[in-house]
C-alpha positions in Angstrom: 184.5 17.3 14.2 180.9 16.3 13.9 178.3 14.1 15.6 178.4 10.4 15.7 175.8 10.1 12.9 178.0 11.9 10.4 175.2 14.1 9.0 177.2 17.4 9.1 179.9 15.8 6.9 177.3 14.3 4.6 175.8 17.7 4.1 179.1 19.4 3.6 180.2 16.8 1.0 176.9 16.9 -1.0 178.0 19.6 -3.5 181.2 17.8 -4.2 179.4 14.6 -4.8 177.0 16.2 -7.3 179.9 17.7 -9.2 181.5 14.2 -9.5 178.4 12.4 -10.7 179.2 13.1 -14.3 182.5 11.2 -13.9 180.8 7.9 -13.0 181.0 6.0 -16.2 181.6 2.4 -17.2 180.2 -0.8 -15.6 178.1 -0.6 -12.4 180.2 0.2 -9.3 179.1 -3.0 -7.5 180.4 -5.1 -10.4 183.7 -3.3 -10.7 184.1 -3.3 -6.9 184.0 -7.0 -6.4 186.2 -8.0 -9.4 189.3 -5.9 -9.5 191.5 -3.7 -7.3 192.5 -0.1 -7.6 196.1 0.2 -8.8 198.6 3.0 -9.2 198.5 4.7 -12.6 201.4 7.2 -12.7 200.5 10.0 -10.3 197.0 8.8 -10.0 195.0 5.7 -9.2 193.1 3.6 -11.8 190.4 1.0 -11.9 189.7 -1.0 -15.1 191.9 1.4 -17.1 189.8 4.4 -15.9 190.8 7.1 -13.3 189.7 6.3 -9.8 189.6 9.4 -7.6 189.3 8.8 -3.9 186.3 10.7 -2.4 186.2 9.5 1.2 186.0 10.1 4.9 187.8 8.8 8.0 186.1 6.5 10.5 187.5 6.1 14.0 189.2 5.8 16.2 186.9 3.9 18.5 186.9 2.6 22.1 187.6 -1.1 22.5 184.3 -3.0 22.9 183.4 -6.1 24.9 184.7 -8.3 22.1 188.1 -6.7 22.3 187.8 -4.9 18.9 188.0 -1.2 18.4 184.9 -1.0 16.2 181.2 -0.1 16.9 178.3 -2.5 16.4 177.5 -3.9 13.0 174.2 -2.0 13.0 175.9 1.3 13.5 178.5 0.5 10.8 175.8 -0.5 8.4 173.9 2.7 8.9 177.1 4.8 8.5 178.1 3.0 5.3 174.7 3.4 3.8 174.9 7.2 4.5 178.4 7.3 3.0 177.2 5.6 -0.2 174.2 7.9 -0.4 176.6 10.9 -0.2 178.4 9.4 -3.3 181.6 8.6 -1.3 183.7 5.6 -2.4 186.4 5.2 0.3 186.6 4.9 4.1 189.8 5.2 6.1 190.0 3.2 9.3 192.7 3.5 12.0 192.6 -0.2 13.0 191.9 -3.5 11.2 188.2 -3.9 10.6 186.3 -7.1 11.6 185.3 -9.4 8.8 181.7 -8.2 9.2 182.8 -4.7 8.6 184.7 -5.7 5.5 181.6 -7.5 4.1 179.4 -4.4 4.9 181.9 -2.2 3.0 181.6 -4.6 0.0 177.8 -4.5 0.2 177.9 -0.7 0.2 180.5 -0.6 -2.6 183.0 1.2 -0.5 186.8 0.8 -0.6 188.8 0.7 2.6 192.1 2.3 3.6 193.0 0.1 6.5 195.3 1.2 9.3 197.4 -1.1 11.5 197.0 -0.5 15.2 200.0 -1.7 17.2 202.5 -0.4 19.9 204.7 1.9 17.9 207.4 4.4 19.0 204.9 6.3 21.2 204.3 3.3 23.4 207.8 2.0 23.8 210.0 3.4 26.6 213.2 1.9 25.2 215.2 3.4 22.3 217.2 2.1 19.3 217.6 -1.7 19.0 215.3 -2.6 22.0 212.6 -0.3 20.7 212.9 -1.6 17.1 212.7 -5.2 18.3 209.5 -4.6 20.4 207.9 -2.6 17.6 208.6 -5.2 15.0 207.1 -7.9 17.3 204.0 -5.9 17.9 203.8 -5.1 14.2 204.1 -8.8 13.3 201.1 -9.7 15.4 199.0 -6.8 14.0 200.0 -7.5 10.4 199.1 -11.2 10.7 195.7 -10.3 12.0 195.2 -7.7 9.2 196.3 -10.1 6.5 194.1 -12.9 7.8 191.1 -10.6 7.3 192.1 -8.4 4.4 194.3 -10.5 2.0 192.6 -11.1 -1.3 189.7 -8.7 -0.8 189.2 -6.2 -3.6 187.4 -3.8 -1.2 190.7 -3.2 0.7 192.4 -0.5 -1.3 195.6 -0.2 0.8 197.1 -0.8 4.2 198.9 1.9 6.2 201.8 0.5 8.3 201.9 3.6 10.5 200.5 7.0 11.2 202.2 10.3 12.1 205.2 9.2 14.2 206.0 12.5 16.1 209.0 14.4 14.9 210.8 14.5 18.3 210.4 10.7 18.5 211.9 10.3 15.1 214.9 12.3 16.3 215.1 10.2 19.5 215.1 6.9 17.8 216.9 8.0 14.6 215.6 8.7 11.1 217.3 5.7 9.7 215.9 3.3 12.3 212.3 4.6 11.7 212.7 4.4 7.9 214.1 0.9 8.1 211.3 -0.3 10.3 208.6 1.2 8.1 210.3 -0.2 5.0 210.2 -3.7 6.5 206.6 -3.3 7.3 205.7 -2.4 3.7 207.8 -5.3 2.5 206.0 -7.8 4.6 202.6 -6.4 3.5 203.7 -7.1 -0.1 205.0 -10.6 0.8 201.6 -11.5 2.3 199.6 -10.0 -0.7 201.6 -8.8 -3.7 198.6 -6.9 -5.1 197.7 -5.0 -2.0 198.9 -1.4 -1.8 201.0 -0.4 1.2 201.8 3.0 2.5 202.5 5.2 5.6 200.6 8.3 6.7 202.9 11.2 7.0 202.3 14.7 8.4 204.1 17.9 7.6 206.7 17.8 10.5 208.2 14.5 9.2 207.8 14.9 5.5 211.6 14.0 5.2 210.9 10.3 5.9 211.6 8.3 2.8 211.7 4.6 2.4 211.4 2.1 -0.4 208.4 0.0 -1.4 205.4 2.2 -0.6 202.8 2.4 -3.4 201.1 5.7 -2.4 202.3 8.8 -0.5 199.7 9.7 2.1 199.7 13.0 4.1 197.5 14.4 6.8 197.2 18.1 6.1 195.1 20.7 8.0 195.5 24.0 6.3 192.2 25.9 6.1 193.4 28.8 3.9 193.1 27.8 0.2 196.3 29.6 -0.8 198.4 27.9 1.9 196.9 24.5 1.1 197.5 25.0 -2.6 201.2 25.9 -2.1 201.8 23.0 0.3 200.1 20.4 -1.9 202.3 21.5 -4.9 205.3 21.1 -2.6 204.1 17.6 -1.6 203.8 16.7 -5.3 207.5 17.2 -5.6 208.2 15.3 -2.3 206.1 12.3 -3.5 208.0 12.0 -6.8 206.4 9.5 -9.2 203.9 8.1 -6.7 200.3 9.1 -6.3 199.7 11.7 -3.6 196.7 11.1 -1.3 195.5 13.5 1.4 194.2 11.2 4.2 193.1 13.8 6.7 191.7 17.3 6.1 188.7 19.3 7.3 187.4 21.9 9.7 185.7 21.3 13.1 182.0 22.1 12.9 181.6 22.5 16.7 184.1 25.4 16.7 183.3 27.0 13.4 179.7 26.0 12.6 178.3 23.8 9.9 178.1 26.5 7.2 181.7 27.4 7.6 182.6 23.7 7.6 180.8 23.1 4.3 182.4 26.2 2.7 185.9 25.2 3.9 185.5 21.6 2.7 184.3 22.8 -0.7 187.4 25.0 -1.0 189.9 22.3 0.3 188.6 19.5 -1.9 188.7 21.7 -5.0 192.3 22.5 -4.2 193.1 18.8 -3.8 191.6 18.1 -7.3 193.3 21.1 -9.0 196.7 20.2 -7.5 196.6 16.7 -9.1 196.2 14.6 -6.0 194.7 11.1 -6.2 191.9 12.2 -3.8 191.2 12.9 -0.1 189.5 11.5 2.9 187.8 14.1 5.2 188.3 13.9 8.9 186.0 12.7 10.4 182.7 11.0 9.7 182.3 9.4 13.1 184.6 8.4 16.0 184.7 8.1 19.8 187.7 10.5 20.0 189.8 7.8 21.7 193.6 8.1 21.7 195.8 5.3 22.9 192.8 3.7 24.6 191.9 6.9 26.5 189.4 9.7 26.0 191.3 13.1 25.7 189.9 15.8 27.9 191.5 18.3 25.5 194.0 18.2 22.7 197.2 16.7 24.1 196.4 15.7 27.7 194.8 12.3 28.1 192.2 11.3 30.6 193.9 8.6 32.7 194.3 7.7 36.4 195.1 10.6 38.8 198.6 11.8 38.9 200.9 10.8 41.7 202.2 13.5 44.1 205.0 15.4 42.6 208.5 14.9 44.0 210.2 17.5 41.9 210.6 21.1 42.8 208.5 22.2 39.8 205.4 20.4 38.5 205.7 18.6 35.2 204.0 20.5 32.4 204.6 18.2 29.4 206.4 20.9 27.5 209.7 19.6 26.1 211.4 23.1 26.0 210.5 23.8 29.6 211.9 20.4 30.5 215.2 21.1 28.7 215.4 24.5 30.5 215.0 22.8 33.8 217.7 20.2 32.9 220.1 23.0 32.0 219.5 24.8 35.3 220.2 21.6 37.3 223.3 20.8 35.3 224.7 24.3 35.8 224.0 24.0 39.6 226.0 20.7 39.6 229.0 22.4 37.9 228.6 20.9 34.5 229.1 22.8 31.3 226.6 22.3 28.5 225.8 23.4 25.0 222.3 23.5 23.5 222.4 21.9 20.0 221.5 23.8 16.9 218.3 22.9 15.0 220.3 20.9 12.5 221.9 18.6 15.0 220.3 15.3 16.1 220.4 15.9 19.8 219.3 18.5 22.3 222.2 19.1 24.8 225.9 18.3 24.9 227.2 18.1 28.5 230.7 17.8 29.9 232.7 17.9 33.1 236.4 18.0 32.5 236.3 17.6 28.7 237.6 14.1 28.2 234.1 12.9 27.6 230.8 14.6 26.5 227.3 13.4 27.0 224.6 14.0 24.3 221.0 14.1 25.5 218.0 13.7 23.1 214.5 14.2 24.5 210.9 13.6 23.3 207.5 14.0 24.9 204.8 11.4 23.9 201.1 12.4 23.8 202.2 15.8 25.1 202.9 14.3 28.5 205.1 11.2 28.7 208.9 11.9 28.7 211.3 9.9 26.6 215.1 10.4 26.4 218.4 9.0 25.2 221.8 9.6 26.8 224.9 8.8 24.8 228.6 9.4 26.0 231.3 10.2 23.4 234.9 11.2 23.5 235.3 14.9 24.5 237.3 17.7 22.8 240.3 17.2 25.1 240.7 13.6 24.4 242.5 14.1 21.1 245.1 16.7 22.5 245.8 14.4 25.5 246.4 11.4 23.2 248.6 13.5 21.0 250.6 14.7 24.0 251.0 11.1 25.2 252.3 10.2 21.8 254.9 13.0 21.8 256.0 12.0 25.3 256.3 8.4 24.0 258.9 9.6 21.5 261.2 10.6 24.5 260.5 7.4 26.4 258.2 4.6 25.5 257.4 3.6 29.1 256.5 7.2 30.1 254.3 7.7 27.0 252.5 4.5 27.7 251.9 5.6 31.3 250.5 9.0 30.1 248.1 7.3 27.7 247.0 4.8 30.3 246.3 7.6 32.8 244.3 9.6 30.2 242.3 6.5 29.2 241.5 5.8 32.9 240.5 9.4 33.5 238.2 9.4 30.4 236.6 6.1 31.5 235.9 7.5 35.0 234.4 10.7 33.5 232.3 8.6 31.1 230.7 6.7 34.0 230.2 9.8 36.3 228.9 11.9 33.5 226.4 9.3 32.3 225.0 8.7 35.7 224.9 12.4 36.6 223.1 13.4 33.4 220.7 10.5 33.5 219.8 11.4 37.2 219.1 15.0 36.3 216.9 14.1 33.3 214.9 11.6 35.4 214.5 14.0 38.3 213.3 16.9 36.2 210.6 14.8 34.6 209.1 13.3 37.7 205.4 13.6 38.4 204.3 12.2 35.0 202.6 9.1 36.3 
């Protein structure tokens, strides 16, 4: 969004900082900053009984350095924090756990930190359901232990985010309940490690339906450049957030695409809407970063710069588009004599496939980072299973032995169709997504 030195953002935020100067009352910021934490106060945040409005920026994500940490050098961080303080900002959002040196530099600059946990979440796990939950919880436990070792007891750490923007199709793939339960356990463990530390999750509009107990702040990443659209959506989010403070943790406009003057005007309008809609504040994306996603440099939005792709073995090249993938799956299933039904937008799967009708196979798909395919295949009893069972029961009224034989034959046929259908559908899904690595 801007250069590594953050000057475009600093210039754009200067008018907002001047408008907020008259609100700076009470003890010196450095004294308040080191002695108490920011706490929820109804729909807002408070410090020493006074309102605390978040005026911040995001910082990161960064490439992993020689020390194994995803943060730049201390000199660069010190310079950035000094410029943020000079721009009258009070909060910095990070996407991974800062080093102790970074935490101390934030304290010296009187800045609060919204710390993110970096771990292998649903995007990085090829398994689904229980296996995925187990791996995610293990990765989370290691990341949380590291974060608590560094951040517990520090007044400069305003809150910890246990996750960020789990894609909507992955939520469908793993199940809404499973994702909500995992996030709830993460928040609970943050509170167990430090009861006074605020915990939350960073939502985005496509998964605003995720609700779980224990979070202290409702955080949303929202990129709506038109003030009227942003105003309407923020009012809607105030209803979604209920009694909790609403914090916008990402908003902004790309200066390289629109120019610095347009960026400054847009930020002025967006931040005014955030204030007027009663939000607890906002962090602008982005002060400085290396534009690193999952350890790689994106060559454009979506596709990651990684090793060269292997030669394609499928008839059509993989595009990374989920709907094109589903269309190819449908064509292959029809060619093999299967009948299928595309699910409605209100159902939790994508396709329902059958052969005879004694069993149906439900396919749920997702595409991670706009490239890596993920899927789940589940077999359930088909629409003919109940009539066949009822017919076997009626035959059993005439002769118990004959009825038992009919039911046994129906069960055996259903079991055979279960196995054949599962292997057939899985083979088609895998073949149509080749060429991704």
